C-alpha positions, 0 to 999 in steps of 0.5 A: 534526513536521508532514507537509511537514517530514517529507517534506523530511527523507525527501528529503534522506535519499534516501528519497523524491524529488519529482516531478510525478504526474498524477492520471491516474497515481493513478488508474491505480494504483488501478485496478491494485490493485483488479485485484490485489484481484480476482486475490487473491479468485480465487486464494484457493481454489487458492494461498494464497501468490499470494492472499497476494501479490496482496493485499499488491501492491494494498495497496502500490499503494493506498499509492504512490497516497496518496504520489503525490497528495503529489507524492512517490515513494519512491526508495531501496533499501527502497521497500516499507518507506518506502511503508508508513511514509509512507502511515502518516504520511500516513493519520494515527492512524485508519489505525494498526492496518491500516499495522501489519498492513500492514507484518507483510504486508510482512515476511511476503511478503519472507520468503516470497518469498525463502525458499521454506520459509516457509508461507502458511496459508489463514487468513493468505491470507484475512486478508491479503485482508480487510485489503487489501480494508478498506484500499481502502475506508477510503482511498477514503473518506478521499480523498473526505472530505479532497479530493472532487476527487480521487475516484479511481474 
C-alpha cells in the first residue's frame, strides 16, 4: 500500500486528520524533544522512571514531527499508538527495529504511569535514553537526505 492510500485510510477511520502545519511548529516540536532528551540524561542518576518517561516523550515528539511534515495530526483516543505506527510507516524499513523498541517503550510507559507497582530499572532507563538519542540522530539524517530544505535544527 502506498503512503498516501495509507494516510487516506487512517483519515477515514478517524485516526489522523489533515491539517496545515508550519515548519516552525515542526522545528519547535523537535527542539522540545531535544530538551526532553537532555532532561532524561540529567535525571538518569536520580530517577529511572522520570528518565524513561522523558526519553519516551522525546521519541514521541520526534515521531509527531515526522507526521506533521506530511500535513497530518493524530486524532483519536490512541494517539500514542497511532503516532508510533504512522511514523514507522513514513520512516520505512530502515527504522523497523527502532520503531519496535519505541512501541515497547510506549507500552512500558503506559504501564508504569497507571500502575505504580511497575518498576523501571536503571538499565531500562539507560536503554530508553540510548534508543531515543539514536532515533533523534537517525531521523535528522533521514530528513536531511530526503529533503535538505527541511533541516530542523
